[in-house]
C-alpha positions as CSV (number, residue, x, y, z in Angstrom):
1,M,-0.3,-0.4,35.6
2,T,0.8,-2.1,32.4
3,I,1.9,-0.1,29.4
4,N,1.2,-1.6,26.0
5,T,4.4,-1.3,24.0
6,T,3.1,-3.0,20.8
7,A,1.2,-1.3,17.9
8,P,-1.0,-4.0,16.4
9,W,-3.3,-1.4,14.9
10,H,-0.4,-0.4,12.5
11,A,-0.1,-3.9,11.2
12,A,-3.9,-4.3,10.9
13,S,-4.1,-0.9,9.1
14,F,-1.3,-1.9,6.7
15,E,-2.9,-5.3,6.0
16,D,-6.2,-3.6,5.2
17,F,-4.4,-1.3,2.8
18,V,-2.5,-3.9,0.8
19,R,-5.3,-6.5,0.8
20,V,-8.4,-4.3,0.4
21,A,-7.8,-0.6,-0.2
22,L,-4.9,-0.8,-2.7
23,P,-6.6,-3.3,-5.0
24,E,-9.8,-1.3,-4.9
25,L,-8.0,1.9,-5.8
26,L,-6.2,0.2,-8.6
27,A,-9.3,-1.5,-10.0
28,A,-11.2,1.8,-9.9
29,R,-8.6,3.7,-11.9
30,L,-6.7,1.1,-14.0
31,P,-7.6,-1.8,-16.2
32,L,-6.6,-4.2,-13.4
33,T,-7.0,-7.9,-14.3
34,N,-5.1,-9.5,-11.4
35,Y,-3.7,-8.5,-8.0
36,R,-1.8,-10.9,-5.8
37,I,0.1,-10.4,-2.6
38,E,2.3,-12.9,-0.9
39,P,5.0,-13.0,1.8
40,A,8.5,-12.5,0.2
41,G,10.6,-12.6,3.4
42,P,10.5,-12.2,7.1
43,A,9.3,-8.6,6.9
44,T,8.4,-8.1,3.3
45,Y,5.6,-8.8,0.8
46,S,5.6,-9.2,-3.0
47,I,2.8,-7.7,-5.0
48,R,2.0,-8.7,-8.5
49,L,-0.3,-6.6,-10.7
50,S,-1.6,-7.4,-14.2
51,L,-3.3,-4.8,-16.4
52,A,-5.2,-5.3,-19.7
53,S,-3.7,-3.4,-22.6
54,S,-4.4,-3.4,-26.3
55,A,-1.0,-5.0,-26.6
56,G,-2.0,-7.8,-24.2
57,V,-1.8,-8.3,-20.5
58,V,1.1,-6.6,-18.8
59,E,2.4,-7.9,-15.5
60,V,4.7,-6.4,-13.0
61,R,6.0,-7.6,-9.6
62,Y,7.0,-5.4,-6.7
63,D,9.3,-7.2,-4.4
64,A,10.5,-6.4,-0.9
65,I,7.5,-4.3,0.1
66,P,8.1,-3.9,3.8
67,F,5.4,-4.4,6.4
68,P,5.3,-3.2,10.0
69,D,6.4,-5.4,12.9
70,D,4.5,-5.6,16.3
71,L,5.9,-2.2,17.3
72,G,4.7,-0.5,14.1
73,A,8.2,-0.2,12.6
74,F,9.2,-1.0,9.1
75,L,12.6,-2.3,8.2
76,V,13.8,-0.3,5.1
77,D,17.4,-0.7,3.9
78,T,18.4,-2.1,7.3
79,Q,16.9,1.0,9.1
80,R,13.9,0.8,11.3
81,R,11.3,3.4,10.2
82,V,8.1,4.4,12.0
83,V,5.0,6.0,10.6
84,L,3.4,8.0,13.3
85,P,-0.4,7.7,13.7
86,V,-2.1,11.0,12.9
87,A,-5.4,12.3,14.4
88,A,-7.9,13.5,11.8
89,H,-8.5,16.7,13.9
90,T,-7.6,18.2,17.2
91,D,-10.7,17.1,19.1
92,F,-9.2,13.8,20.2
93,E,-12.5,12.5,21.6
94,D,-14.0,12.3,18.2
95,A,-10.9,12.2,16.0
96,E,-10.3,9.3,13.7
97,I,-6.7,8.0,14.2
98,R,-5.1,7.4,10.8
99,C,-2.4,4.8,11.0
100,V,0.0,3.7,8.2
101,G,-2.6,2.0,6.0
102,E,-5.0,5.0,6.0
103,Q,-2.1,7.3,5.3
104,L,-0.8,5.2,2.4
105,R,-4.3,5.0,1.0
106,D,-4.6,8.8,1.1
107,Y,-1.1,9.1,-0.5
108,V,-1.9,6.7,-3.4
109,D,-5.4,8.1,-3.9
110,A,-4.0,11.7,-4.2
111,R,-1.4,10.6,-6.8
112,L,-3.0,7.8,-8.8
113,G,-4.8,9.2,-11.8
114,H,-7.4,7.5,-14.0
115,A,-5.9,5.7,-16.9
116,P,-7.4,6.5,-20.4
117,D,-8.9,3.4,-22.1
118,N,-6.6,3.5,-25.0
119,L,-3.3,3.6,-23.1
120,L,-0.7,1.2,-24.2
121,W,0.7,-0.3,-21.0
122,D,4.2,-1.7,-20.6
123,E,6.2,-2.5,-17.5
124,A,7.9,0.9,-17.3
125,L,4.6,2.8,-17.5
126,L,3.1,0.4,-14.9
127,R,6.0,1.0,-12.5
128,Y,5.9,4.8,-12.9
129,P,3.3,5.7,-10.3
130,F,4.6,3.2,-7.8
131,R,8.1,4.3,-6.8
132,W,7.9,2.7,-3.3
């Protein structure tokens, strides 16, 4: 018997979060005009966001966003961190397994409010809800 020691579902779940779920959440709640993600290092991404404001477009860049390796571990401040998958309920036969991407989506969804239309955005305000 061979035991699989990799966790490709964590990487796939995270990729789906940063490439699909996060920009969808942001666009639904903020005046998002641009969202870009690109590799920033061997185990990190850089995310750039732009929002429309009555004062003009405000852009912010989040550097060094870690992503999981093949084992599902993140390298954060030289420490390996693991986000354990969680079953949606105790009946494992029918339970949805929520990996890091789904857990992050739930976390952001629960904390990201809807921005009022007249809000004057600046970089400090744009960074406020995203203390990675």
